[in-house]
FIMAR-486408 format. One record per residue (C-alpha): x, y, z; chain. Coordinates in Angstrom, 3 decimals, always signed. Layout:
TIVEX,X,Y,Z,A
...
***
This chain:
TIVEX,+0.000,+0.000,+0.000,A
TIVEX,+2.925,+2.339,+0.738,A
TIVEX,+4.248,+1.899,-2.804,A
TIVEX,+0.843,+2.813,-4.222,A
TIVEX,+0.510,+5.813,-1.916,A
TIVEX,+3.861,+7.251,-2.999,A
TIVEX,+3.443,+6.436,-6.698,A
TIVEX,+6.303,+3.960,-6.638,A
TIVEX,+4.654,+1.926,-9.399,A
TIVEX,+3.904,+4.856,-11.711,A
TIVEX,+0.473,+5.844,-10.379,A
TIVEX,-0.360,+7.376,-7.007,A
TIVEX,-3.390,+5.779,-5.349,A
TIVEX,-5.050,+6.319,-1.989,A
TIVEX,-6.211,+2.817,-1.128,A
TIVEX,-7.212,+1.353,+2.205,A
TIVEX,-4.746,-1.155,+3.611,A
TIVEX,-7.676,-3.159,+4.991,A
TIVEX,-9.221,-3.386,+1.517,A
TIVEX,-5.931,-4.551,-0.002,A
TIVEX,-5.479,-7.154,+2.737,A
TIVEX,-9.035,-8.394,+2.159,A
TIVEX,-8.448,-8.583,-1.601,A
TIVEX,-5.287,-10.644,-1.010,A
TIVEX,-7.163,-12.952,+1.366,A
TIVEX,-9.874,-13.383,-1.279,A
TIVEX,-7.224,-14.392,-3.818,A
TIVEX,-6.125,-17.243,-1.576,A
TIVEX,-9.530,-17.973,-0.042,A
TIVEX,-7.599,-18.593,+3.161,A
TIVEX,-6.678,-16.406,+6.148,A
TIVEX,-3.691,-18.476,+7.261,A
TIVEX,-0.033,-17.618,+6.779,A
TIVEX,+1.517,-17.855,+3.341,A
TIVEX,+4.724,-17.172,+1.458,A
TIVEX,+4.959,-13.877,-0.457,A
TIVEX,+5.560,-15.745,-3.740,A
TIVEX,+1.949,-16.965,-3.602,A
TIVEX,+0.948,-13.484,-4.836,A
TIVEX,+3.350,-13.412,-7.779,A
TIVEX,+1.586,-12.724,-11.082,A
TIVEX,-1.757,-12.164,-9.320,A
TIVEX,-4.093,-9.179,-9.678,A
TIVEX,-6.490,-7.463,-7.330,A
TIVEX,-9.013,-4.659,-7.695,A
TIVEX,-8.517,-1.639,-5.462,A
TIVEX,-10.610,+1.473,-4.958,A
TIVEX,-8.798,+4.817,-5.080,A
TIVEX,-10.362,+7.125,-2.501,A
TIVEX,-9.088,+10.213,-4.334,A
TIVEX,-10.274,+9.578,-7.898,A
TIVEX,-13.212,+7.413,-6.740,A
TIVEX,-12.279,+4.852,-9.377,A
TIVEX,-11.236,+1.205,-9.343,A
TIVEX,-7.802,+0.060,-10.460,A
TIVEX,-6.405,-3.333,-11.353,A
TIVEX,-3.156,-3.910,-9.521,A
TIVEX,-0.915,-6.598,-10.974,A
TIVEX,+1.536,-7.943,-8.395,A
TIVEX,+5.026,-9.264,-9.052,A
TIVEX,+6.996,-10.901,-6.244,A
TIVEX,+10.536,-12.158,-6.712,A
TIVEX,+13.289,-13.292,-4.387,A
TIVEX,+16.305,-11.030,-4.273,A
TIVEX,+19.397,-10.320,-2.228,A
TIVEX,+20.381,-7.323,-0.110,A
TIVEX,+22.344,-5.751,-2.975,A
TIVEX,+19.268,-5.871,-5.251,A
TIVEX,+17.187,-4.323,-2.449,A
TIVEX,+19.650,-1.440,-2.243,A
TIVEX,+19.792,-1.010,-6.033,A
TIVEX,+15.999,-1.103,-6.514,A
TIVEX,+14.971,+0.695,-3.318,A
TIVEX,+13.206,+3.501,-5.224,A
TIVEX,+11.634,+1.157,-7.791,A
TIVEX,+9.859,-1.414,-5.630,A
TIVEX,+8.739,-2.351,-2.136,A
TIVEX,+10.390,-5.104,-0.129,A
TIVEX,+9.318,-7.665,+2.432,A
TIVEX,+11.435,-10.168,+4.314,A
TIVEX,+10.758,-13.489,+5.947,A
TIVEX,+12.525,-14.081,+9.235,A
TIVEX,+12.230,-16.631,+12.005,A
TIVEX,+10.175,-15.073,+14.787,A
TIVEX,+9.531,-16.793,+18.101,A
TIVEX,+6.366,-18.231,+16.478,A
TIVEX,+8.060,-19.489,+13.310,A
TIVEX,+8.605,-17.920,+9.871,A
TIVEX,+7.006,-14.489,+9.575,A
TIVEX,+6.840,-11.956,+6.737,A
TIVEX,+7.268,-8.228,+7.438,A
TIVEX,+7.473,-5.016,+5.422,A
TIVEX,+10.856,-3.295,+5.035,A
TIVEX,+10.280,+0.390,+5.748,A
TIVEX,+13.877,+1.597,+5.552,A
TIVEX,+17.518,+0.576,+5.575,A
TIVEX,+19.739,+2.280,+8.161,A
TIVEX,+23.286,+1.455,+9.181,A
TIVEX,+23.143,-1.790,+7.240,A
TIVEX,+19.975,-2.975,+9.016,A
TIVEX,+16.518,-3.587,+7.624,A
TIVEX,+14.075,-1.388,+9.575,A
TIVEX,+10.771,-3.213,+9.348,A
TIVEX,+7.097,-2.858,+10.258,A
TIVEX,+5.462,-5.840,+11.879,A
TIVEX,+1.674,-6.162,+11.798,A
TIVEX,+1.733,-9.114,+14.198,A
TIVEX,+0.206,-7.274,+17.155,A
TIVEX,+2.059,-5.204,+19.735,A
TIVEX,+5.016,-7.563,+20.029,A
TIVEX,+8.170,-6.488,+18.191,A
TIVEX,+6.379,-3.860,+16.077,A
TIVEX,+9.545,-2.356,+14.564,A
TIVEX,+12.183,-5.060,+14.235,A
TIVEX,+15.589,-4.091,+12.930,A
TIVEX,+17.226,-7.030,+11.244,A
TIVEX,+20.617,-7.645,+9.741,A
TIVEX,+20.347,-8.848,+6.131,A
TIVEX,+22.022,-12.144,+7.051,A
TIVEX,+19.417,-12.578,+9.824,A
TIVEX,+16.500,-12.994,+7.429,A
TIVEX,+15.474,-16.134,+5.600,A
TIVEX,+14.510,-14.431,+2.333,A
TIVEX,+14.188,-10.946,+0.858,A
TIVEX,+11.389,-10.371,-1.659,A
TIVEX,+11.097,-7.535,-4.162,A
TIVEX,+7.439,-6.549,-4.654,A
TIVEX,+6.423,-4.454,-7.644,A
TIVEX,+3.093,-3.701,-9.231,A
TIVEX,+1.472,-2.532,-12.410,A
TIVEX,-1.473,-0.195,-12.052,A
TIVEX,-4.219,+0.463,-14.589,A
TIVEX,-7.827,+1.543,-14.475,A
TIVEX,-10.121,-1.404,-13.996,A
TIVEX,-12.433,-2.346,-16.857,A
TIVEX,-15.856,-0.783,-16.410,A
TIVEX,-17.549,-4.139,-16.493,A
TIVEX,-15.266,-5.798,-13.965,A
TIVEX,-16.923,-8.201,-11.582,A
TIVEX,-16.562,-5.885,-8.617,A
TIVEX,-17.981,-2.886,-10.481,A
TIVEX,-20.933,-4.971,-11.665,A
TIVEX,-21.405,-6.264,-8.132,A
TIVEX,-21.419,-2.730,-6.735,A
TIVEX,-23.945,-1.626,-9.353,A
TIVEX,-26.086,-4.655,-8.568,A
TIVEX,-25.824,-3.956,-4.821,A
TIVEX,-26.874,-0.324,-5.358,A
TIVEX,-29.835,-1.462,-7.488,A
TIVEX,-30.896,-3.990,-4.857,A
TIVEX,-30.650,-1.284,-2.197,A
TIVEX,-32.856,+1.047,-4.265,A
TIVEX,-35.320,-1.798,-4.884,A
TIVEX,-35.440,-2.596,-1.165,A
TIVEX,-36.140,+1.057,-0.329,A
TIVEX,-38.893,+1.154,-2.941,A
TIVEX,-40.349,-2.100,-1.607,A
TIVEX,-40.292,-0.727,+1.949,A
TIVEX,-42.181,+2.395,+0.801,A
TIVEX,-44.729,+0.250,-1.037,A
TIVEX,-45.229,-1.911,+2.058,A
TIVEX,-45.661,+1.203,+4.178,A
TIVEX,-48.280,+2.565,+1.778,A
TIVEX,-50.093,-0.803,+1.709,A
TIVEX,-50.195,-0.857,+5.515,A
TIVEX,-51.682,+2.637,+5.565,A
TIVEX,-54.298,+1.607,+3.006,A
TIVEX,-55.181,-1.477,+5.062,A
TIVEX,-55.577,+0.627,+8.213,A
TIVEX,-57.857,+3.076,+6.386,A
TIVEX,-60.221,+0.315,+5.246,A
***
């Protein structure tokens, strides 16, 4: 989400992290842990809160080394897998300072900002994305239109029921 927010992938988008996480969960149809490579060559739909439009985000995930991370720092986002006390865990690399990976951990309040040496991680992944406007007839857009229509129909039905009740009382 940070890469999208800062236009790292060519287009600046204001998307909700929760929505992106939910879209990724929907891709897998599973809420359990996974390896970052599971999202390689996958696409999600995301809603830009600024333009009020949907975008298709194509995800590319590839293993890399610390040198590649340094070389491509301004071209991609990076995540690392390291062995936490609960087993392998994937975290976002927010910065590199003094040869350490400064990370953000979404695994609760424990160890929220780990700083790891590159040789202390299992794997480094380079994450990049392509961004383009979603087709107008995408499944999600059609679903939203259908949901809006159903909502309008339900409101109309409620008004009709209300009017019928009034008519029945007046008889």
